[in-house]
Structure formats: structure tokens, C-alpha cells
C-alpha positions, 0 to 999 in steps of 0.5 A: 500500500501507499502507506507502507511505501511512505513509511519505508521512505521515511526510514530510508531517509531518517525521517521520523513519523509522528503520524501516518494514516489515511483520511476517510473522505475519498473523492470520486474523480471520474467513473474510473478514478478515485482520490484518497487521502493520507495525513503525515505528521513527520519530523527531520532535517529539511535535506532528509525531507527533500530526499523523501520527497524525491523517493515519492516522486518515483512511486507508481501511484500518482501523488499530490501534495494537497497541504504542506506546513513547515514548522521549527521544533522548538526543542531541537534543530529539527523541523515538523512537517504536516502533509496531506497527500492524495494518491489517485487510484483506479477504481478497479484497485480499490 
């Protein structure tokens, strides 16, 4: 699944997952495609986050970052990343 792929990419790029899971509001795009949403709360260095995005760019599914908020972590030099990611899936694979 795409969530497992994101989890694996986070491990490879040394990005800490604080929360990762689906949002229960899929959106039908057409009779052939549906858009599902994933929320990810992550932390790590900016360089590692860029590497994560590069990894995600190579996924076979169509991904779109719908929302991205980057905040400083007060207790460390790491950054916090709050994302809403959408993935477009064929209805036959749902």
C-alpha cells in the first residue's frame, strides 16, 4: 500500500513519523478514478525531507501534496512537516 511505501521511504531517509494514516473522505474523480487522502506528521532535517520527496516522486501511484506546513521544533534543530497527500487510484484497485 502507499502508506507502507511512505513508511519505508521515511525510514530510508531518516525522517521520523509522528503520525501517518488515511483520512476517511475519498473523492470520486470519474467512474474510473478515486482520490484518497493521507495525513502525515513527520519530523527531520530539511535535507532528509527533500530526499523523502524525491523518493515519493518515483512511486508508481500519482501523488499530490494537497497541503504542506513546515514548523520549527522548539526542542531541537529538526523541522516538523504536516502534510496532506492525495493518491489517485483506479477504481478497480480499491
